[in-house]
C-alpha positions as CSV (number, residue, x, y, z in Angstrom):
1,X,0.0,0.0,0.0
2,X,2.8,2.4,0.8
3,X,4.4,1.8,-2.6
4,X,1.0,2.7,-4.2
5,X,0.5,5.8,-2.2
6,X,4.1,7.1,-2.4
7,X,4.5,6.2,-6.1
8,X,7.2,3.7,-5.1
9,X,9.2,6.2,-3.0
10,X,8.6,4.7,0.4
11,X,7.6,6.5,3.5
12,X,10.5,8.0,5.4
13,X,8.4,8.9,8.5
14,X,7.2,5.3,8.9
15,X,10.7,3.8,8.2
16,X,12.2,6.2,10.8
17,X,9.5,5.2,13.3
18,X,10.3,1.5,12.6
19,X,13.9,2.0,14.0
20,X,12.9,2.7,17.6
21,X,9.2,1.8,17.7
22,X,8.8,-1.2,15.4
23,X,5.6,-2.3,17.2
24,X,4.0,1.1,16.3
25,X,5.2,1.0,12.7
26,X,3.8,-2.5,12.5
27,X,0.4,-1.4,13.9
28,X,0.2,1.4,11.4
29,X,1.1,-0.9,8.6
30,X,-1.2,-3.7,9.7
31,X,-4.3,-1.6,10.8
32,X,-4.3,1.7,8.9
33,X,-2.8,0.4,5.6
34,X,-3.9,-3.2,5.9
35,X,-7.3,-3.3,7.5
36,X,-8.6,0.2,6.6
37,X,-7.0,1.1,3.3
38,X,-7.4,-2.4,1.8
39,X,-11.2,-2.6,2.5
40,X,-13.4,-2.6,-0.6
41,X,-15.9,0.2,-1.3
42,X,-13.8,3.2,-2.0
43,X,-11.0,3.6,-4.4
44,X,-7.6,4.9,-3.3
45,X,-8.1,8.3,-4.8
46,X,-11.3,8.9,-2.8
47,X,-9.8,7.6,0.4
48,X,-6.9,9.9,-0.1
49,X,-9.2,13.0,-0.6
50,X,-10.9,12.1,2.6
51,X,-7.6,11.7,4.4
52,X,-6.4,15.1,3.2
53,X,-9.6,16.7,4.3
54,X,-9.3,15.1,7.7
55,X,-5.7,16.3,8.3
56,X,-6.6,19.8,7.1
57,X,-9.5,19.9,9.5
58,X,-7.3,18.6,12.4
59,X,-4.6,21.1,11.6
60,X,-2.0,18.4,11.3
61,X,0.3,20.2,8.7
62,X,3.0,17.5,8.4
63,X,0.6,14.7,7.7
64,X,-1.5,16.9,5.6
65,X,1.5,17.5,3.3
66,X,2.4,13.8,3.1
67,X,-1.1,12.8,2.2
68,X,-1.6,15.7,-0.2
69,X,1.5,14.4,-2.0
70,X,0.0,10.9,-2.0
71,X,-3.3,12.3,-3.4
72,X,-1.3,13.9,-6.3
73,X,0.4,10.6,-6.9
74,X,-3.0,9.0,-7.2
75,X,-4.3,11.5,-9.8
76,X,-6.0,14.1,-7.6
77,X,-5.4,17.5,-9.2
78,X,-4.0,20.6,-7.6
79,X,-7.3,22.3,-8.2
80,X,-9.2,19.5,-6.4
81,X,-6.9,19.8,-3.4
82,X,-7.5,23.6,-3.3
83,X,-11.3,22.9,-3.2
84,X,-10.8,20.5,-0.3
85,X,-9.1,23.3,1.6
86,X,-11.9,25.7,0.8
87,X,-14.4,23.2,2.3
88,X,-12.2,23.2,5.4
89,X,-13.2,26.8,6.1
90,X,-16.8,25.7,6.7
91,X,-16.1,22.7,9.0
92,X,-12.8,23.6,10.7
93,X,-12.5,27.3,10.3
94,X,-10.3,29.7,8.4
95,X,-7.1,29.3,10.5
96,X,-7.0,25.6,9.7
97,X,-7.7,26.3,6.0
98,X,-5.0,28.9,5.9
99,X,-2.5,26.5,7.4
100,X,-3.4,23.8,4.9
101,X,-3.2,26.3,2.1
102,X,0.3,27.3,3.1
103,X,1.3,23.6,3.4
104,X,-0.2,22.9,0.0
105,X,1.7,25.8,-1.6
106,X,4.9,24.5,-0.1
107,X,4.2,21.0,-1.5
108,X,3.4,22.3,-5.0
109,X,6.7,24.2,-4.9
110,X,8.7,21.2,-3.7
111,X,7.2,19.0,-6.3
112,X,7.9,21.5,-9.1
113,X,11.5,21.7,-8.0
114,X,11.7,17.8,-8.1
115,X,10.2,17.8,-11.6
116,X,6.8,16.3,-10.7
């Protein structure tokens, strides 16, 4: 699942976690990526849009950026991600949406520099 989401690039946060907290990394891999992400009913693209919206609403900027990158890897457009942020204003407020917008702008710039 990580290879699918990260376009084969791996997940550095998870691998770093695995060094000192292998049980936590295994739980993430087994539950979140195994039990939840592998369930039928929603395609990966739709699941990723929901995940991006959740992290934007929670104000979790680092994980928002990671999952917004995964969303782009799965074919979600920049414009669609911007619309998700706009929806965040209604349910989580403007400060959370502004934080997500800034993180998204950083992600777009980083990916442009990398040639994505």
